[in-house]
C-alpha positions in Angstrom: -19.2 243.5 -142.3 -20.3 245.5 -139.1 -22.5 244.0 -136.6 -25.0 246.0 -134.8 -24.7 245.1 -131.1 -27.3 246.0 -128.6 -26.3 248.0 -125.9 -27.5 247.7 -122.3 -28.7 250.9 -120.6 -27.5 251.0 -117.1 -30.5 251.7 -114.9 -30.0 253.5 -111.7 -32.5 252.8 -108.8 -33.0 254.8 -105.6 -32.3 252.7 -102.6 -34.8 254.7 -100.6 -37.3 254.4 -103.1 -36.8 250.5 -103.3 -37.0 250.3 -99.5 -40.2 252.3 -99.6 -41.8 250.0 -102.1 -40.7 247.0 -100.0 -42.2 248.4 -96.8 -45.5 249.3 -98.8 -45.6 245.6 -99.8 -44.7 244.3 -96.4 -47.7 246.5 -95.1 -50.2 245.0 -97.6 -49.0 241.4 -96.7 -49.3 241.9 -92.9 -52.6 243.5 -93.2 -53.9 240.8 -95.6 -52.4 238.2 -93.2 -54.3 239.7 -90.2 -57.6 240.1 -92.0 -57.6 236.6 -93.6 -56.4 235.1 -90.3 -59.4 236.8 -88.5 -61.9 235.6 -91.1 -60.5 232.0 -90.8 -61.0 232.1 -87.0 -64.6 233.5 -87.3 -65.3 230.8 -89.9 -64.1 228.2 -87.6 -61.5 226.7 -90.1 -59.3 224.3 -88.4 -56.2 222.2 -89.4 -55.3 222.0 -93.2 -58.4 223.9 -94.2 -56.9 227.2 -92.5 -53.5 226.8 -93.9 -55.0 226.3 -97.5 -57.2 229.6 -96.9 -53.9 231.4 -96.1 -52.3 230.1 -99.4 -55.3 231.0 -101.4 -55.5 234.6 -99.9 -51.8 235.1 -100.3 -51.9 233.9 -104.0 -54.6 236.3 -104.6 -52.6 239.2 -103.0 -49.8 238.4 -105.1 -51.9 238.3 -108.3 -53.2 241.6 -107.2 -49.8 243.1 -106.7 -48.7 241.9 -110.0 -51.7 243.5 -111.7 -51.3 246.9 -109.9 -47.4 247.0 -111.0 -48.5 246.0 -114.5 -46.1 246.2 -117.3 -44.2 249.0 -115.5 -42.8 246.8 -112.7 -39.3 247.6 -113.7 -39.7 251.0 -112.6 -40.4 250.1 -108.9 -38.5 246.7 -108.4 -35.4 245.1 -109.7 -37.2 241.7 -110.3 -40.8 240.5 -110.2 -40.0 237.9 -107.5 -40.5 240.1 -104.7 -44.0 240.9 -105.8 -44.7 237.1 -105.4 -43.0 235.9 -102.5 -42.0 238.9 -100.4 -43.2 238.4 -96.8 -45.0 235.1 -97.3 -43.4 233.3 -94.2 -43.7 236.4 -92.0 -47.4 236.9 -93.0 -47.8 233.1 -92.1 -46.9 234.0 -88.3 -49.1 237.0 -88.3 -52.0 234.7 -89.9 -51.6 232.0 -87.2 -51.7 234.6 -84.4 -55.1 236.1 -85.7 -56.5 232.7 -86.7 -56.0 231.2 -83.2 -57.0 234.3 -81.4 -60.2 234.7 -82.9 -61.0 231.2 -83.3 -60.6 230.9 -79.5 -62.6 234.1 -79.0 -65.6 233.0 -81.2 -65.8 229.1 -80.8 -64.1 228.2 -77.5 -65.5 231.0 -75.1 
């Protein structure tokens, strides 16, 4: 009895295209971090509320990136994980920079 085996197709990715997609995501994360940090500073969020605000805005961006990629995410990325976690810590540093700067400019001086 012959069995039908499923063949896995080899998919070739362009390294330049993958790097380009990653740089676009990094740009989105950095922009979102700067904008949300400035917003948190102007709103006067302090302590844990400021970090919760960053987590919420970062999750919203991740959700929007997943929606934008849709079901065809395999065309642009090797896995879905970079859509959710790429640039989270680096964005946190940008967020803190803008958060403290704008908080100081608006509420301290």
